[in-house]
C-alpha positions as CSV (number, residue, x, y, z in Angstrom):
1,M,-0.3,0.0,0.1
2,L,2.8,2.4,0.9
3,K,4.4,1.6,-2.3
4,R,1.4,2.5,-4.5
5,I,1.0,5.8,-2.3
6,K,4.8,6.4,-3.2
7,I,4.2,6.0,-7.2
8,L,0.8,8.0,-7.1
9,I,3.0,11.2,-5.2
10,I,5.6,10.7,-7.5
11,A,3.3,11.0,-10.7
12,C,1.2,13.9,-9.3
13,F,4.7,15.7,-8.8
14,C,5.9,14.8,-12.3
15,L,2.6,16.1,-13.8
16,S,2.8,19.7,-12.1
17,L,6.0,20.4,-13.4
18,P,6.0,23.4,-15.9
19,V,6.9,22.7,-19.4
20,R,9.4,25.1,-21.0
21,A,7.8,27.0,-24.0
22,E,11.4,26.8,-25.7
23,D,11.3,23.2,-25.5
24,L,8.1,22.7,-27.9
25,S,9.2,25.3,-30.3
26,L,12.3,23.9,-31.1
27,R,13.1,21.4,-34.1
28,Y,16.2,20.0,-35.4
29,L,17.5,20.0,-39.1
30,E,17.4,16.6,-40.6
31,Q,20.7,15.9,-42.8
32,K,18.4,14.7,-45.5
33,Q,16.9,18.4,-45.6
34,T,20.2,19.6,-46.6
35,V,21.2,17.2,-49.1
36,Q,18.0,17.4,-50.9
37,A,18.3,21.1,-51.2
38,C,22.2,20.5,-52.6
39,L,20.6,18.2,-54.9
40,E,18.3,20.7,-56.4
41,Y,21.0,23.3,-56.8
42,V,23.0,20.8,-58.7
43,L,20.0,19.6,-61.0
44,Q,19.1,23.7,-61.6
45,N,22.9,24.5,-62.5
46,T,23.7,21.4,-64.6
47,G,22.0,19.5,-67.2
48,Y,21.9,16.0,-65.4
49,E,19.3,14.2,-65.1
50,A,17.9,13.5,-61.8
51,E,17.5,9.9,-61.9
52,K,21.1,9.4,-63.0
53,L,22.7,11.8,-60.5
54,I,24.5,10.4,-57.4
55,L,25.3,12.8,-54.5
56,N,27.1,11.2,-51.5
57,L,27.8,13.3,-48.8
58,R,31.4,13.3,-47.7
59,S,31.4,15.6,-44.6
60,C,29.7,15.6,-41.0
61,L,27.1,18.1,-40.7
62,P,26.5,19.6,-37.2
63,E,23.5,19.2,-35.3
64,V,21.2,22.3,-35.9
65,S,18.2,23.1,-33.6
66,L,15.6,25.3,-35.6
67,P,12.8,27.6,-34.2
68,Q,9.4,27.2,-35.6
69,G,8.6,28.9,-38.8
70,K,9.0,28.3,-42.5
71,L,12.3,26.6,-43.2
72,S,14.5,27.5,-46.4
73,F,17.9,27.0,-47.9
74,A,20.1,29.5,-49.9
75,V,22.9,27.1,-51.7
76,S,25.8,28.6,-53.5
77,G,28.9,27.2,-55.0
78,E,30.7,26.6,-58.2
79,V,29.1,23.3,-60.1
80,K,31.2,21.9,-62.7
81,E,29.7,19.4,-65.2
82,Q,32.7,16.8,-64.6
83,V,32.2,13.2,-63.1
84,P,33.2,11.8,-60.7
85,S,34.5,15.1,-58.9
86,R,34.3,16.5,-55.3
87,L,31.9,19.3,-54.7
88,A,31.8,21.8,-51.9
89,L,28.8,24.1,-51.4
90,R,27.8,26.7,-48.8
91,V,24.4,26.2,-47.4
92,E,22.5,29.1,-45.6
93,V,19.8,27.6,-43.5
94,K,16.8,30.3,-42.7
95,V,13.7,30.2,-40.9
96,D,11.2,32.9,-42.1
97,Q,14.1,34.8,-44.1
98,H,16.3,34.7,-41.0
99,T,19.6,32.8,-41.1
100,V,19.8,30.4,-38.3
101,T,23.2,29.0,-39.5
102,V,25.6,28.3,-42.4
103,L,26.6,24.8,-43.3
104,Y,29.5,23.7,-45.7
105,P,29.0,20.2,-46.8
106,V,31.4,18.5,-49.0
107,F,30.2,15.9,-51.7
108,D,31.3,13.1,-54.2
109,L,29.2,13.8,-57.6
110,D,28.8,11.1,-59.7
111,L,26.5,9.7,-62.4
112,N,25.1,7.0,-63.0
113,T,25.4,5.1,-66.7
114,G,24.6,2.3,-68.8
115,V,27.5,0.0,-69.6
116,L,27.6,-3.3,-71.2
117,V,28.5,-6.6,-69.0
118,T,28.1,-10.3,-69.8
119,S,24.9,-12.1,-69.0
120,C,26.7,-15.4,-69.2
121,W,30.3,-16.9,-69.3
122,V,31.7,-16.0,-72.7
123,K,34.7,-18.0,-73.7
124,R,37.6,-16.9,-75.6
125,G,36.8,-16.7,-79.2
126,Q,32.8,-16.6,-79.1
127,I,31.4,-13.9,-80.7
128,F,29.6,-11.2,-78.5
129,S,26.1,-10.9,-79.5
130,S,22.5,-9.7,-77.8
131,A,22.5,-13.4,-76.2
132,N,25.7,-13.0,-74.3
133,V,25.7,-9.2,-73.5
134,R,23.3,-7.3,-71.4
135,E,23.3,-3.4,-70.2
136,K,23.5,-2.6,-66.7
137,E,23.5,0.8,-64.7
138,M,27.0,1.6,-62.9
139,P,28.5,4.6,-61.3
140,L,31.0,6.2,-63.6
141,S,33.4,6.2,-61.1
142,D,33.3,2.5,-60.6
143,L,33.9,1.8,-64.6
144,P,37.2,0.2,-65.5
145,P,39.2,2.0,-68.1
146,R,37.6,1.6,-71.8
147,A,34.7,0.1,-70.6
148,V,32.0,-0.6,-73.5
149,T,29.0,1.5,-73.5
150,D,27.6,1.2,-76.7
151,F,27.0,-2.4,-78.3
152,A,27.7,-1.1,-81.7
153,Q,31.5,-1.1,-80.4
154,I,31.6,-4.7,-80.1
155,E,29.1,-6.1,-82.2
156,G,30.1,-9.0,-84.3
157,M,33.7,-9.2,-82.6
158,L,35.5,-12.0,-80.8
159,A,36.2,-12.0,-77.1
160,K,40.1,-12.1,-76.6
161,V,39.7,-13.5,-73.3
162,S,37.3,-15.8,-71.4
163,L,34.8,-13.6,-69.4
164,P,32.7,-14.7,-66.2
165,K,29.2,-13.7,-65.7
166,D,28.4,-10.0,-65.0
167,R,31.8,-9.0,-65.8
168,V,32.3,-5.3,-67.4
169,I,33.2,-5.6,-71.0
170,C,36.0,-3.6,-72.0
171,L,37.4,-2.6,-75.6
172,H,40.6,-4.7,-74.9
173,H,38.5,-7.7,-74.2
174,S,37.1,-7.6,-77.8
175,K,39.0,-8.3,-81.3
176,K,37.8,-8.0,-85.2
177,I,37.4,-11.7,-86.8
178,P,40.6,-12.3,-88.4
179,L,40.6,-12.8,-92.1
180,V,44.0,-14.1,-92.2
181,E,44.8,-16.9,-89.8
182,K,48.6,-18.1,-88.6
183,K,50.2,-20.3,-91.2
184,Q,47.9,-19.6,-93.8
185,P,48.8,-19.2,-97.2
186,V,48.5,-15.7,-98.8
187,K,48.8,-13.6,-101.6
188,I,51.0,-10.6,-101.0
189,I,50.9,-7.7,-103.7
190,C,53.6,-5.3,-103.7
191,Y,52.5,-1.4,-104.9
192,S,54.8,0.9,-106.1
193,P,54.3,4.1,-108.4
194,G,53.6,2.6,-111.8
195,L,54.1,-1.4,-110.5
196,R,52.0,-3.8,-109.0
197,L,53.9,-7.2,-108.2
198,E,52.6,-10.3,-106.7
199,A,54.1,-13.1,-104.8
200,R,53.1,-16.1,-102.5
201,G,53.7,-15.9,-99.0
202,M,52.6,-17.4,-95.3
203,A,51.2,-15.6,-92.9
204,L,53.2,-15.8,-89.0
205,S,50.5,-14.2,-87.4
206,E,46.7,-13.8,-87.6
207,G,45.3,-10.3,-88.6
208,S,42.0,-8.5,-89.0
209,A,41.2,-5.8,-91.6
210,G,43.9,-2.9,-91.4
211,E,46.2,-4.4,-89.0
212,V,49.9,-5.0,-90.1
213,I,51.2,-9.0,-89.5
214,R,54.4,-10.5,-90.2
215,V,54.4,-12.4,-93.8
216,R,57.2,-14.6,-94.9
217,N,57.7,-14.5,-98.5
218,M,57.8,-17.7,-100.1
219,D,60.1,-17.1,-102.9
220,S,62.9,-14.8,-101.1
221,K,62.3,-16.8,-97.5
222,K,62.4,-13.0,-96.2
223,V,59.9,-12.2,-93.5
224,I,58.1,-8.7,-94.2
225,Y,55.5,-6.6,-92.5
226,A,52.2,-6.6,-94.7
227,E,48.5,-5.0,-94.0
228,V,45.6,-7.4,-94.4
229,M,43.4,-6.5,-97.1
230,D,40.9,-9.1,-97.6
231,K,40.7,-13.2,-96.6
232,G,43.9,-14.3,-97.5
233,L,45.2,-11.2,-99.4
234,V,47.8,-8.8,-97.6
235,S,49.8,-5.7,-99.2
236,V,53.2,-4.0,-99.0
237,K,53.8,-0.6,-100.5
238,V,57.2,-0.1,-101.9
239,P,58.4,3.5,-101.7
């Protein structure tokens, strides 16, 4: 019984305590509000699409208490259309047009972009096609050098190396279909002003159109460098 009476007395005492007006009038600025204001500022000052833009906060923002009233932001800072990049902004936090505080957030600016990846295991020598390639959205900062972003860059080309599923395809992973195979007999055409000669040769390496390969002249037994012109056909320009 005594315990119950004590509990009732404590409860009545707590209820009778005055509530400070400032406790009810204050609120706190949320980090996502500041980030959203900065995001809108970047979109207004660039040609980036909202669904592709990535803005990652790098700095720590202090806790800010705000009085009641209409909240607004005045964001300023130089925004360059260069990604990935580091972006520093100045954010003036206002309530009813009165400045409460100024923040200096720092962001990593990035963009999502479409890149081609393998949709299954692609063996060396296999032709890239819609059956083994798909598009995937990735941040630009995560892309390896010479990543393929357009299927036309590798359409009908061969895989230089075996690639596992979901591997980003780079230009150095592909090669043109060779017109001349290694150890294949070829016709050598020698060009010079007013002269055209033909000879028999043996390709010492494979090559695609426009590539220069080593060829052995079967008549002279000399090794020369010749440009691949067509299937079984190479040419040499003589000064």
